[in-house]
N, C-alpha and C positions, 0 to 999 in steps of 0.2 A: 504494500500500500504506500503510495507516494503523497507527500504533502509539501507545500511550499513554505519555507520559513526564512528566518534571517539569523545569521551568525557572524559576529564581529563586523557588523555593518554591511555584510554581503548577502544577496539573495542566495538561498541554497535549496536543494531538494532533500527531503528527509524520507528515507525508506524504512518502513517497519515491516516485520514479517506478516504475511497474509494470515498464517495460522497462529492464533493466540497462544497455542500450546508451546510455541517456540521458546518462550521464556523458562519453561519448566521441563520440557522434553529434551533429554540429552542429545538424541540423534538430530532433532530439528535445530537445536542450538549449535551443534557441530557444523551443520550445513551452512548456517548463517556465518559462523566463524570462518569456514572455508572460503566463502565469497569475499570476506574482508581480507583474508590472507592473500588471495589471488590479486585483488585490486590494489593492495598496499604496496606491491612491488611493480605495478604497472604505471609508469609515469610517461605519458606520451600524449601529444596534442590531439590524437584521434581516439583516445580512450577517456571516458568520463572520469573526472578527477575525484577520488575519494578524499574528503577533507577531514573526516573524523568518524568515530564510531563509539557506541556504548553497548557493552555486553552485560550490564547490570540489570537483572530482572526487576520490575517488569518493563523496563525502558529500552529494550533492545532496539537499536536503530543504526543506520548508516547515514552520514551526511555527505552529500555530493555537491559539486558545482551546479549551479542552476543553468540549464540550457534553454534559453528563451524561445528558440525556434520550435520547440516541441519534438515529437517523434517523426521519423521519416515516414512511417505509416500514415500519420495524420496528414502530412504534406501530399503524399502520393494520392490519397483519396479525397483531397480538398479540390475546390474549384480554382485554386491559385495556378498561375502559369508555372510550368516546370520545363524550361528550355534546355536544350542540349548542353549549353555551357554550364548550367547549374547542375544538371544530371552528372556530367563527367567529373566535376569538382567533388560532388558527394561520393561518387564511385571511388575516386582516388582516396578520399578520406577513409572510407570503410576498409578498402584494401590495405591502406597504410597501417591502420590499427591492427588488422588481422596479421599482416606480415610481421609486425612488432611482436605479437603474441607467439607466432610460430617460430621465430628465430631467437627467442629468449633462452635462457639457461636456468631452469628447464623450460622447454617449449610448452605452451599452453594450448589446449584444444578448447575453443569456446563452447561448441556443441549446441548453440541456439542462435545462429546468425539469421536475422530476419529484420524487416523494416521496423517492427515494433521495438527492437532492441538496438536501434540506432537513434541517437539524439542529435539535434541540430543547434547551432549557435543562432544568434539573433538574425544574422544575414541569410540563414538557411543555406549556406554553402560549405560550412565546416561541419563534418560528420564525426560523431564520437560513439564508439561501441559502448554498450552498457549491459547490465544484467548478466553477471557472471555466476549465477546460481547453479548452473550445470557444468561450469568449466572444470577441467581436470588437467593435470600434467600428463604428458604423453605416456610416461611410465605407469600411470594408473589406468590406462584405457581398458586393459583386460579385466579389471576388477569391477567395472560398472556395467549397468544394463546398456546394451547397444541401442535399444529402441527409445531412448530418452531424447527429447527434442520436440519440435513442432512438425507434424506429419508432412505438410506441404513443402518443407525445406529439407527433409531427410533424404540422404543419398540411398541408392538401392542396396548397397552392402549393409546398411544399418537395418533395413527391413529383413535382410537374410540372416540377421543375428551376428554379423561380424562386428569387430570392435571399432569404435570411433577412431578417427585419425585426422591428421592435418588435411588430407584430401577430402574428407567428408565436410569439413568446414568450407573448403573451396567450392564444393558442390552447392552448399547453401548460399554462398556468396553469389554464385552464378544465377541462381533462382531469384535472389533478392535484387540484383542489378537489372535483370530482365523485367521484374515487376515495377521497378522505378521508371523504366522507359515505357513499358506498355500501359502502366497505370491500371493494371488488371490483376486480380488475385490469381495465383497459380492454382489450377484445379478447383476453381471456384464452384461451390455447391456440392462437391463430392464428399462422401464420408471417408473415414480412415481406410476402410477395407478397399474401397474403390481406388483411392490414391495409391495405396500399396501395390495393388494389381497393375496400375498404370506405370508406376515408376519402375518396378521390378521388370515389367515387360518392355521397358525402353522408351515409354512415352515421356515427353517433357512439355512444359508450358509452351504456348505459341510465342514465337519471337515477333515483336511488333514490326509492322511494315515500315514504321518510321525510324526503326533502329538502324544506325549506320552499319554498313556491311561488315567492317572490321570488328565492330563491337559485337555484332551478332555472332561472328565466328568465335570470338573469345568466350562469349557466354556459352556457346555450344561445347567448346573445349572444356569449360569449367564443370559442366554437368555430364561429361563423358561417362559411359557405363562403368568403366574401370577406374578406380582411384589412381592407379599408376599412369593413366593416360592424361590425367588432369594437370594443368600447370600449377606450380606452387603459388602461394600468396605473393611472394616476392616477384615472381615472373608476371603475375597478373598486374601488380602495381606498376612494373616497368612498362608493360603494354598499354595500360590505361593512361599513363603519363605521355606515352608516344601518341596516343589518339588525341589527347588534349592539345599537344603541341602542333599536331597536324590540322587542328581546327575542325 
């Protein structure tokens, strides 16, 4: 649950656990602590800044910088203009944040990349990854459920029960970037069983007719059936920067 507040004269976002048992349930409190631990070492312009936290029941909370532009999802489904120059800046920001996570020591798998988990600054051109509740270190991947995440953005290997990986994050990034350009929900109206069948069978969301050709190719590479065939987040970032420079 998110609230807007003020801390040391600055506007901040205050996140409290959705489940009120988190203050007393050891497992839920540990999940909250894990998110704090993950974010406390992530200092990057494209990752939402954790400014403070309280682990003393019943006041469990995290305090973040306030992102005045709201979520990327809200922008995508608003009536506001969303031109290519803005889309590519947002895409570069999300890819930059993800590349930072993937090249850290240890590397972090976000596991829930989607427009809802991307926040924007006041100009709505600087994107920041948020919500690290499902994030794990690469070394932990075999110890957690493969099917955690949001169904529309889950890679086919996750539906098959394989472990999450850096490439499954890249798949989700590809679906997210296509959604930003198309302004259309992936697999809209389908239930989880239908989405699973489609994704495992090789179906993907429609690439928008307005999508630049090279961007469309990159998105398709990012959601390739095999994780090994997908570009890394660093490679995606490089290609996106090239697309921006090319205009």
